[in-house]
KELO-801730 format. One record per atom (N, C-alpha, C, O): x, y, z. Coordinates in steps of 0.2 Angstrom, whole numbers, plus 2048, in hexadecimal, padded with zeros to 3 digits. Last residue first. Layout:
<nodes>
XYZ
...
</nodes>
This chain:
<nodes>
FCD9A1D58
FCE99AD55
FD199BD4E
FD2996D4A
FCA9ADD5D
FD19AAD5E
FD29A4D5B
FD89A2D5A
FBD9AFD5A
FC29B4D57
FC99B1D58
FCD9B2D54
FB79A6D63
FB69A5D5B
FBC9A9D58
FBF9A7D53
FBA9ABD6F
FBC9A5D6D
FBC9A4D66
FC19A1D63
FB39B7D6E
FBA9B7D6F
FBD9B1D6D
FC29B1D6A
FA69B3D6D
FA99B6D67
FB09B6D68
FB49B6D63
FA49AED7A
FA39A9D75
FA79ACD6F
FAA9A9D6B
FA69B9D83
FAA9B3D83
FAA9AFD7D
FAF9ACD7B
F9C9C2D7E
FA39C4D7D
FA79BED7E
FAC9BDD7A
F909BAD81
F929BCD7A
F999BED79
F9D9BCD75
F909BAD8F
F909B4D8B
F939B5D84
F979B2D82
F909C8D92
F959C4D94
F969BED90
F9C9BCD8E
F839CBD8C
F899CED8A
F8F9CAD8C
F949CAD88
F7B9C3D95
F7B9C2D8D
F819C5D8A
F859C2D86
F7D9CADA1
F7F9C3DA0
F809C1D99
F849BDD97
F779D6D9E
F7E9D6DA0
F819CFD9F
F869CED9C
F6A9D3D9B
F6E9D6D96
F769D6D97
F7A9D5D93
F679CEDA8
F679CADA2
F6B9CCD9C
F6F9C9D99
F679DADAF
F6C9D4DB1
F6C9CFDAB
F729CDDA9
F5D9E1DA9
F639E3DA8
F689DEDAA
F6E9DDDA7
F519D8DAD
F539DADA6
F5A9DCDA5
F5E9DADA0
F579CEDBA
F539D4DB8
F559D4DB0
F5A9D2DAE
F569BCDBC
F5A9C2DBA
F559C8DB8
F509C7DB5
F569ADDC5
F529B2DC2
F569B9DC1
F5A9BBDC6
F649A2DC3
F5F9A5DC7
F5B9AADC3
F5D9ACDBD
F6D99CDBB
F6B998DC1
F6699CDC5
F6599ADCB
F739A0DAF
F749A4DB5
F729A0DBC
F759A1DC1
F6D998DA6
F74997DA7
F7699BDAE
F7B999DB1
F6099DDA8
F61996DAA
F68995DAB
F6A991DAF
F619AADA2
F5F9A9DAA
F619A2DAC
F639A1DB1
F649A6D95
F689AAD99
F679AADA0
F6C9A9DA4
F5899FD92
F5E99CD92
F649A0D96
F6899DD9A
F4E9A9D92
F4E9A4D97
F559A0D97
F5699ED9D
F539B2D88
F529B4D8F
F529AED94
F569AFD99
F609ACD7C
F599ADD7E
F589AED85
F5C9ACD89
F6D9A9D79
F6C9B0D7B
F649B1D7D
F639B7D7F
F6C99CD75
F6E99DD7C
F6E9A4D7E
F6F9A6D84
F6899CD67
F64999D6D
F6699BD74
F6199DD78
F729A3D61
F6B9A6D60
F669A3D66
F619A6D68
F7C99AD64
F7C9A1D66
F759A4D66
F739A7D6B
F7998ED5D
F7A98ED64
F79995D67
F76996D6C
F79993D50
F73990D53
F73990D5A
F6E992D5E
F87995D4F
F8299BD4F
F7B999D51
F7899DD55
F8C989D50
F8E98ED55
F89993D55
F87996D5A
F87982D45
F85980D4B
F87985D51
F83986D56
F8C98AD3A
F8598AD3B
F84988D42
F7F98BD46
F9B994D3F
F9898ED3C
F9098ED3E
F8E991D43
FA29A2D3A
F9E9A0D40
F9A99AD3D
F9599BD38
FB19ABD37
FAD9A5D36
FA99A3D3C
FAB9A2D41
FB19BDD38
FB49B7D3A
FAF9B1D39
FA89B2D3A
FAA9C6D2A
FAB9C5D31
FAE9BED32
FAE9BAD2E
FAA9C1D1C
FAC9C8D1E
FAE9C8D25
FB49CAD27
FA49B6D15
FAC9B6D16
FAE9BDD18
FB49BFD17
F979B5D15
F9A9B9D0F
FA19B9D10
FA59BCD0C
F959AFD21
F939ABD1B
F969AED15
F989ABD10
F989B9D2A
F9C9B3D2A
F9B9AFD23
FA09ADD20
F8E9C2D27
F959C4D26
F999BED25
F9E9BED21
F839BBD2C
F839BDD24
F8B9BFD23
F8D9BDD1D
F879BBD39
F869B5D35
F869B6D2E
F8A9B2D2A
F869C8D3C
F8C9C5D3D
F8C9BED39
F919BCD36
F789CBD3A
F7D9CED36
F849CBD36
F879CAD31
F739C3D45
F719C2D3E
F769C5D39
F789C2D34
F799C8D50
F7B9C1D4E
F799C0D47
F7C9BCD43
F729D5D51
F7A9D4D4F
F7C9CDD4D
F809CDD48
F659D0D53
F679D4D4E
F6E9D4D4C
F709D3D46
F679C9D5F
F659C5D59
F669CAD53
F689C7D4E
F6B9D3D68
F709CED67
F6E9CAD60
F729C8D5C
F609DBD68
F669DED65
F6B9D8D64
F6E9D9D5E
F579D2D6F
F559D4D68
F5B9D7D64
F5D9D6D5E
F5D9D0D7B
F5D9CAD76
F5B9CDD6F
F5D9CAD6A
F6A9DDD7E
F639DAD7F
F629D4D7A
F669D4D75
F789DFD87
F769DDD80
F6F9DAD81
F6E9D5D85
F869E7D8E
F7F9E7D8E
F7C9E5D87
F7C9E9D83
F939E8D89
F929E5D90
F8A9E4D91
F899E0D95
F9B9E4D79
F969E7D7D
F959E4D84
F969DED85
FA49DCD72
FA79E1D77
FA19E4D7B
FA39E7D81
F9F9D4D68
FA59D2D6B
FA79D6D71
FAB9D4D76
F939DAD64
F939D4D68
F999D2D6B
F999CFD71
F999E5D5E
F949E6D63
F949E0D68
F939E0D6E
FA19E0D54
FA49E4D5A
FA09E4D60
FA29E4D65
F989DAD4C
F9D9D6D4F
FA09D9D55
FA09D6D5A
F919E6D48
F8E9E1D4C
F929DCD4F
F919DAD55
F9C9ECD41
F999EFD47
F959EAD4B
F959EAD51
F9D9E2D37
FA39E3D3C
FA09E7D42
FA39E5D47
F919E5D30
F929DED32
F989DFD38
F979DBD3D
F939F2D2C
F8D9F1D30
F8E9EAD34
F8D9E9D39
F9E9F2D24
F9F9F5D2A
F999F3D2F
F9A9F3D35
F999EAD19
F9E9E7D1D
F9F9EBD24
FA09E8D29
F909F4D15
F8D9EED17
F939EAD1C
F919E8D21
F999FED11
F949FFD15
F919F9D19
F909F9D1F
FA19F8D07
FA49F9D0D
F9F9FBD13
FA09FAD18
F939F2CFE
F9A9F1CFF
F9C9F3D06
F9A9EFD0B
F869F4CF9
F889F8CFF
F909F8D00
F939FCD03
F859EDCED
F829F3CED
F859F8CF3
F879FDCF2
F8B9E1CEF
F8D9E4CE9
F8B9ECCEA
F8F9F0CE8
F859DDCFB
F8C9DECFB
F8E9E2CF5
F939E6CF6
F789DBCF6
F799E0CFB
F819E2CFB
F829E8CFC
F7B9D0CED
F789D7CEA
F799DCCEF
F7C9E2CED
F7E9C6CF6
F839C8CF1
F819CFCEE
F859D4CED
F729C5CFC
F789C7D00
F7D9C9CFB
F819CECFD
F699C1CF2
F689C8CF5
F6F9CACF9
F709D0CF9
F6D9B4CF0
F6E9B9CEA
F6E9C0CED
F719C5CEB
F6A9AFCFC
F719AECFA
F729B4CF4
F779B7CF4
F5C9B1CFB
F609B4D00
F679B4CFE
F6A9B9D00
F589A9CF0
F579B0CF0
F5B9B4CF5
F5E9B9CF4
F5B99CCF5
F5F99FCEF
F5E9A6CEE
F639AACED
F5299BCFF
F5999BD01
F5D99ECFB
F629A1CFC
F4699CCF8
F489A1CFD
F4F9A1CFE
F529A7CFF
F4798FCF2
F47996CEE
F4999CCF2
F4D9A0CF0
F46987CFD
F4C987CF8
F4D98DCF4
F52990CF3
F3A98BD01
F3F98CD05
F4698CD01
F4A990D02
F32985CF7
F3298CCF8
F3898ECFC
F3B993CFB
F35977CF8
F3697BCF2
F37982CF3
F3B986CF0
F30975D05
F37974D03
F39978CFD
F3E97BCFD
F22977D03
F2697BD08
F2D97BD06
F31980D06
F1F96DCF9
F1E974CF8
F22979CFD
F2597DCFA
F23961D00
F26963CF9
F2596BCF8
F2A96ECF6
F1A961D0A
F21961D0C
F25964D05
F29968D06
F0E960D03
F0F966D07
F16967D09
F1996CD08
F0F953CFD
F0F959CF9
F10960CFD
F13964CFA
F1094BD08
F1694CD04
F15952CFF
F1B955CFE
F0394DD0E
F0994FD12
F0F950D0D
F13955D0E
EF8953D01
EFB94DD05
F01950D09
F03956D07
EEB95FD02
EF195DCFF
EF4957D04
EF2957D0A
EDF961D08
EDF961D01
EE595FCFE
EE595DCF8
EE496AD17
EDF966D13
EDF967D0C
EE096CD09
EEC972D1D
EEE96BD1E
EE9967D1A
EEA961D1A
EF4982D19
EEE97ED19
EF1977D1A
EF6975D18
F01988D1A
EFB98BD1D
EF5987D1D
EF1988D22
F11982D1D
F0B982D19
F05985D1D
F05985D23
F1E98FD21
F1A989D22
F14988D1E
F1298DD1B
F2C997D27
F28996D21
F2598FD22
F2898AD23
F319A2D33
F2F99CD32
F2A99BD2B
F2699FD2B
F409ADD34
F399ACD32
F389A4D31
F3C9A0D30
F4C9B8D3A
F4A9B1D3A
F429B0D39
F3E9B3D3D
F529C4D3C
F519C2D35
F4F9BAD35
F509B7D30
F529C7D49
F589C4D46
F579C2D3F
F5B9BDD3D
F419C3D4A
F469C6D4D
F4D9C3D4A
F4D9BDD49
F309C4D46
F379C2D44
F3C9C6D47
F3C9CCD46
F249C2D53
F289C6D4F
F2E9C2D4C
F309BED4F
F159B8D55
F1C9BAD57
F1F9BED51
F1E9BDD4C
F0A9B2D50
F099B7D54
F109BAD57
F109BED5B
F119A2D4D
F0B9A6D4C
F0B9ACD52
F0B9AAD58
F239A1D50
F1C99FD4E
F179A4D4D
F199AAD4E
F2E9A7D55
F2B9A2D59
F249A0D57
F2099ED5B
F319AFD4A
F369ABD4D
F339A5D51
F3599FD50
F239B1D40
F289B3D43
F2C9AED46
F2B9A8D45
F1E9AAD2F
F1D9ACD36
F239AED3A
F289AED37
F159A8D21
F1C9AAD24
F1B9ADD2A
F179B1D2B
F0D99AD18
F0D9A0D1C
F149A1D1F
F1899DD20
F06995D08
F0B994D0E
F0A99AD12
F0799FD10
F00995CFC
EFD992D02
F01990D08
F0098CD0C
F0599ECF3
F06997CF2
F03992CF8
F0498CCF8
F029AACF9
EFF9A8CF2
EFF9A1CF1
EFB99ECEE
F0A9AAD04
F039AAD05
EFF9A8CFE
EFB9A4CFE
F169ACCFD
F159A6D01
F0E9A5D02
F0B99FD01
F149B9CF8
F159B3CF3
F149ADCF7
F119A8CF4
F149C0D04
F0E9C0CFF
F0E9BACFA
F099B7CF9
F219BED09
F1B9BCD0D
F159BBD08
F119B7D08
F289C4CFF
F299BDD00
F239BAD04
F219B5D02
F259D1D00
F239CECFA
F249C6CFB
F209C2CF8
F2A9D4D0D
F239D5D0B
F219D1D05
F1C9CDD05
F389D2D0B
F349CDD0F
F2C9CDD0E
F299C9D0E
F409DBD05
F3D9D6D01
F389D1D05
F359CDD02
F499E4D0A
F419E5D0B
F3E9E1D06
F399E3D03
F569E2D0B
F549E4D04
F4C9E5D04
F499E6CFF
F569DCD18
F599E3D17
F579E6D10
F569ECD0F
F509D0D15
F4D9D5D1A
F509DCD18
F4C9E0D18
F599CAD0D
F529CBD0A
F4F9D0D0F
F4B9D5D0C
F649C9D16
F649CDD10
F5E9CFD0D
F5C9D5D0B
F5F9C0D20
F609C7D22
F619CCD1C
F5F9D2D1C
F579B4D23
F579B7D1C
F599BFD1E
F559C3D1C
F569A4D28
F599AAD2A
F5B9AED24
F5F9ACD1F
F4799AD2C
F4C99CD27
F509A3D2A
F4C9A7D2D
F4098BD30
F42991D33
F48994D2E
F4D990D2D
F33983D29
F3A984D29
F3B98BD2B
F39990D29
F25977D2C
F2897DD2C
F3097DD2C
F33979D2E
F1696FD2A
F1D96ED28
F20975D28
F1E97AD24
F0A969D33
F0D96FD31
F1496ED30
F1896BD34
EFC95ED31
F0395FD31
F05967D2F
F0296AD2B
EEF959D2F
EF195BD36
EF895DD37
EFB95DD3C
EE9956D24
EF0952D25
EF2953D2D
EF594FD30
EDB95AD2A
EDE957D24
EE4953D26
EE394ED29
EDB969D34
ED7963D32
EDA961D2B
EDC965D27
EE1975D38
EE596FD39
EE1968D36
EE5963D35
ED797ED38
EDC97FD33
EE1979D33
EE5978D2F
ECE97BD43
ECC979D3C
ED297AD37
ED2976D32
ED4974D51
ED597AD4D
ED3978D46
ED7974D43
ED1967D55
ECD96DD58
ECE973D55
EC9977D54
ED195BD48
ED495FD4D
ED0965D50
ECB966D4C
ED294CD3F
ECE951D42
ED1954D48
ED5951D4C
ED9947D30
EDA947D37
ED694DD3A
ED6953D37
ECD946D23
ED4945D26
ED4945D2D
ECF943D31
EC1948D1D
EC494ED1F
ECC94CD21
ED0951D20
EBD93BD19
EBC940D14
EC1946D16
EC4949D12
EBF932D24
EC1930D1D
EC1936D18
EC5936D13
EC6939D32
EC0939D2E
EC2937D27
EC793AD25
ECC935D43
ECD936D3C
EC7935D38
EC2931D39
ED4935D51
ECE938D4E
ECF939D47
ED393ED45
EDE926D54
EDD92DD52
ED692FD50
ED292BD4D
EE391CD5F
EDC91DD5B
EDB924D5A
ED7927D5D
EEF918D64
EEA91CD68
EE391DD65
EDE91ED69
EF6913D5A
EF290ED5E
EEE912D63
EE990FD66
EFD91CD54
EF691BD51
EF2917D56
EEC916D55
F0A91DD58
F05920D5C
EFE91FD5A
EF9921D5D
F11918D4D
F12915D53
F0C917D58
F09913D5C
F0E922D43
F0C91BD42
F0C917D49
F08913D4A
F1692DD49
F0E92DD48
F0B926D47
F06925D4A
F23928D47
F20929D4E
F18929D4E
F15926D52
F23928D39
F24922D3D
F22923D44
F1F91ED46
F21936D36
F1C931D34
F1D92BD38
F18927D3A
F2D93CD3C
F2693ED3F
F21938D3D
F1D937D41
F36936D33
F36935D3A
F30936D3D
F2D932D41
F3293CD27
F33935D28
F33933D2F
F3092ED31
F33949D29
F2C946D28
F2D93FD29
F2893CD2C
F4194BD2A
F3D94DD30
F36949D2F
F33947D34
F44948D1D
F47944D22
F42945D29
F41940D2C
F3D953D16
F3C94CD15
F3E947D1A
F3A943D1C
F4395FD1C
F3C95DD1D
F3A956D1C
F36953D1F
F4F966D1D
F4F95FD1E
F4895CD1F
F47957D23
F59973D1D
F53971D19
F53969D19
F56966D15
F5F973D2F
F5F974D27
F59973D24
F54972D27
F5C967D3C
F5F96DD39
F5F96DD31
F5E968D2E
F4B962D42
F52961D40
F55967D3D
F5196CD3B
F3D95CD4B
F41962D48
F48960D47
F4C95ED4C
F2D957D4D
F34955D4C
F3795BD49
F3595ED44
F1F955D58
F24959D54
F2A956D53
F2D953D58
F0E952D5A
F1594FD59
F19953D55
F17956D50
F03956D65
F0795AD60
F0E956D60
F12957D64
EF494FD6B
EFB94ED69
EFD953D64
EFA955D5F
EE7955D6D
EEA950D72
EF194FD71
EF594ED76
EEA967D6A
EE7960D68
EEA95CD6D
EEE95DD71
EEF971D71
EE9973D6D
EE696CD6B
EDF96CD6B
EF5966D7C
EF696DD7A
EEF96FD77
EEA96ED7A
EF6958D80
EF195DD83
EF2964D82
EF1968D86
F07956D7F
F01953D80
EFC958D83
EFE95CD88
F14958D73
F1095BD78
F09958D78
F06956D73
F23951D70
F1C94FD6F
F18953D74
F19951D7A
F31952D66
F2E954D6C
F26953D6B
F24955D65
F4194DD60
F3994CD60
F3794FD67
F3A94ED6C
F4E950D62
F4B950D5B
F44950D5B
F41953D56
F5694ED6C
F53955D6B
F50956D64
F5195BD61
F5A941D6F
F5E945D6A
F5B94CD69
F5F951D66
F5093BD77
F5793CD7A
F5B941D75
F61943D77
F40944D76
F4593ED75
F4C940D77
F4D946D78
F34948D81
F3A94BD7E
F3E945D7D
F41942D81
F2394CD84
F28947D83
F2E949D7F
F2C94CD79
F1A955D8F
F1D955D89
F2294FD89
F2594ED8F
F09959D95
F0F956D96
F13956D8F
F10957D8A
EFB95DD9D
EFF95FD98
F0695DD9A
F0995ED9F
EF195ADA7
EF2956DA2
EF7958D9C
EF8954D97
EED96BDAB
EEC964DAC
EEE960DA6
EEB962DA0
EFB977DA7
EF4975DA8
EF396EDA9
EF896ADA8
F06983D9E
F0497DDA2
EFC97CDA3
EF897FD9F
F0B98CD96
F0798ED9B
F05989DA0
F0398ADA6
F11985D8B
F15987D91
F11989D97
F14989D9D
F08986D81
F0897FD85
F0C981D8C
F0B97DD91
F0A992D7C
F04991D7F
F0498BD84
F0298BD89
F17991D77
F16995D7C
F10994D80
F0F995D86
F1B97FD74
F18986D72
F1798AD78
F17988D7D
F2B976D74
F24977D76
F2297ED74
F26983D73
F37978D6E
F34971D6F
F2D971D72
F2A96CD71
F3F983D6B
F3A981D66
F3797AD67
F35976D63
F46988D75
F49982D72
F45980D6C
F4797CD68
F3D991D7B
F43993D77
F4698ED73
F4998FD6E
F35987D82
F3298BD7C
F3898ED78
F3798DD72
F3F982D8B
F3C97ED86
F39981D80
F3997FD7A
F4098ED92
F4698BD8F
F43987D89
F46987D84
F3398FD98
F35994D93
F3B992D8F
F3C993D89
F34984DA1
F2F984D9B
F31989D96
F31987D90
F3D989DAA
F3F983DA6
F3A982DA0
F3C980D9B
F36994DAF
F3D995DAB
F3E98FDA7
F40990DA1
F2C98EDB6
F2A993DB0
F31994DAC
F30994DA6
F3097DDB9
F30984DBB
F2E988DB5
F2F986DAF
F2696EDB7
F2B972DB5
F2B97ADB8
F2597CDB8
F1A968DBA
F20966DBE
F2696BDBD
F2B96ADC1
F1296CDAF
F1196FDB6
F1696DDBB
F17971DC0
F16963DA5
F1796ADA5
F1796EDAC
F1B972DAD
F1D954DA8
F17958DA9
F1995FDA9
F1D961DAD
F2794BD9D
F27950DA2
F20953DA2
F1D956D9D
F3193ED98
F2A940D98
F29945D9E
F2A943DA4
F3E93AD8D
F3C93DD93
F3593FD93
F33942D8E
F4192BD84
F3F932D84
F3E934D8C
F3D930D90
F4491ED80
F49922D84
F47929D85
F4C92DD88
F3991AD78
F3A917D7F
F3F91BD83
F3F91AD89
F3591ED6C
F35923D71
F37921D78
F36924D7D
F35914D63
F3991AD61
F3A91FD67
F3E923D67
F2D90AD69
F34909D68
F3890FD67
F3E910D69
F2190FD75
F23910D6E
F2B90FD6E
F2F911D72
F1D90FD82
F1D908D7F
F20909D78
F21904D74
F1B91CD85
F21918D89
F22911D86
F2790ED87
F1091FD7D
F17922D7C
F1C91ED7F
F2191DD7C
F06918D83
F08916D7C
F0F919D7B
F13916D78
F0591ED90
F06916D8F
F09914D88
F0D910D88
F0392BD8D
F09929D90
F0A922D8F
F10920D8E
EF692BD88
EFB92CD84
F0292AD86
F06927D83
EEF928D94
EEE924D8F
EF4925D8A
EF6920D87
EF3934D9C
EF592DD9E
EF4928D98
EF9924D98
EED93ED95
EF493ED96
EF6937D98
EFC934D95
EDF93BD96
EE293BD90
EEA93AD90
EED936D8C
EDE93DDA4
EDD936DA1
EE0935D9A
EE3930D99
EE194ADA5
EE5946DA8
EE493FDA5
EE993BDA5
ED594FD9E
EDC950D9B
EE194CD9E
EE6949D9B
ECB94BDA6
ECC948DA0
ED3949D9D
ED5944D9A
ECE953DB2
ECE94CDB2
ECF948DAB
ED2944DAB
ECC960DAC
ED295EDAF
ED3956DAF
ED8953DAE
EC195FD9E
EC3961DA4
EC995EDA7
ECC95ADA3
EC1963D8C
EC295ED92
EC3962D98
EC6968D99
EC196CD82
EBA96AD84
EBB965D8B
EB6963D8E
ECE96DD7D
ECA973D7F
EC4972D83
EC1976D86
ED1960D79
ED4962D7F
ED0968D82
ECF969D88
EC3957D72
EC995BD71
ECB95ED78
EC795FD7C
EBE947D7A
EBD94ED78
EC3951D76
EC9950D79
EC4936D75
EC393CD7A
EC1942D76
EC2943D70
EC592DD6C
EC192BD72
EC0931D77
EBC930D7B
ECE931D62
EC7931D61
EC3930D67
EBD932D67
EDB93DD65
ED8936D67
ED1936D66
ECD93AD69
EE3947D59
EDF946D5F
EDD93FD5F
EDD93BD5A
EF2950D53
EEE94AD54
EE994AD5A
EEB94CD5F
EFC958D49
EF7959D4E
EF3953D4E
EF0951D48
F0E959D46
F07955D45
F02956D4B
F04955D50
F1A962D3F
F16961D45
F0F95ED43
F0C961D3E
F2B963D3A
F24960D38
F2095FD3F
F2395DD44
F3896ED36
F3396BD3B
F2D968D38
F2A96CD33
F48973D34
F42971D31
F3E96DD36
F41969D3A
F53982D36
F5097CD38
F4A97AD34
F4697ED31
F5998BD2D
F5C98AD34
F59983D37
F5D97FD39
F5E98FD1E
F5998BD21
F5C988D28
F60984D28
F6B995D1B
F65999D1B
F5F995D1F
F5C998D23
F7598CD1D
F77993D1D
F71997D1E
F7199DD20
F6F980D1A
F6F982D21
F72989D22
F7198BD27
F6C978D0F
F6B97FD0F
F6B982D16
F67987D17
F69968D17
F6A96CD11
F68974D12
F64975D16
F6D965D28
F69965D22
F6C969D1D
F7096DD1D
F74968D34
F77963D30
F73963D29
F7695FD24
F73970D40
F73973D39
F7696ED34
F79971D30
F7396ED4E
F7996CD4A
F7996ED43
F7E96ED40
F67972D53
F6C977D53
F72975D4F
F76979D4E
F5E967D52
F5E96CD4D
F64971D4D
F65974D48
F6095FD5D
F6395DD57
F63962D51
F68963D4D
F65963D6C
F61965D67
F63964D60
F68967D5E
F6795DD7D
F6995DD76
F6495FD71
F5E95DD72
F66966D8C
F62961D87
F65962D80
F65968D7E
F6A96FD95
F6F96BD92
F6C966D8D
F70962D8A
F5E974D9A
F63978D97
F68974D93
F6A977D8D
F58968DA0
F5596BD9A
F5A970D96
F5A970D90
F61966DAB
F60961DA5
F5D964D9F
F5F962D99
F5E972DB2
F65971DAF
F6596CDAA
F6996CDA5
F51970DB6
F53976DB1
F5A974DAE
F5B976DA8
F4D95EDB5
F4F964DB8
F5196ADB3
F52969DAD
F40954DB1
F46957DAF
F4795DDB3
F43961DB4
</nodes>
């Protein structure tokens, strides 16, 4: 795949068609799987990793569900193309570093991505918009069953065997990206994180473990994979996210009641910054887009539908800005290009 093809690649999650999409941005199921006949990737040399990739490729290309997918060796992609895939949430930052035998399969809808030879032999990922974990699990499970022909490493007592002990068991991470600006402003995120930890869940930043939450975007996911079934884990995450969505909606009304014109002014200032600024960093853009989205949901600033907002938060990311420019940019050039992009898009929204 070329950089141009990757930038234009459709992403199902950006459509925001699932439930509670005003707060739940996307739902993801990720399955960690290893092949019993091979050592874990961390113990393999380059020859073994390539052999594993070849074995997996044969099964993937024969899969009815994945027959129209693109199969890409990470080392064949430019650093910029890899970073675009990271920002699309299709591959992990670690996987983007490349290496022998690392490839990714991408289905034609931008719904499924399968990383080969990351931390495990296989990382099967399905991602959709809104709070939609049940449907995401249905698709992930069907793909998983097709790939069982590889001969998974499985123990009757422990479940699926993985190189990372925290993935042993179901090997599943069920996560939902949430946008919670009101809870963040009311400084309720600390108590939210503690409550999630108490329930066996974890709250991470925008791009997962080790990353910060920007633009009030957080990931809520299961912390353990052993001792509960996939269905029980999905139900727990879904239930908590539904409660978080309720709390966020209540917090927005409470903020509006407490702050009134001050909150409206803050939202309109963010709209003005995005609509007229000439230099905009990605962090600043996410901060303002977060407030503008809350303003839109409250009927204060111009209407911004979920799909448009998802597209905006994606396309202002550094690699996307450079990809649209078609060349490497300095930080200041990126900020200029981002400002030009945002002014054009918000002008169109304002005129509709």
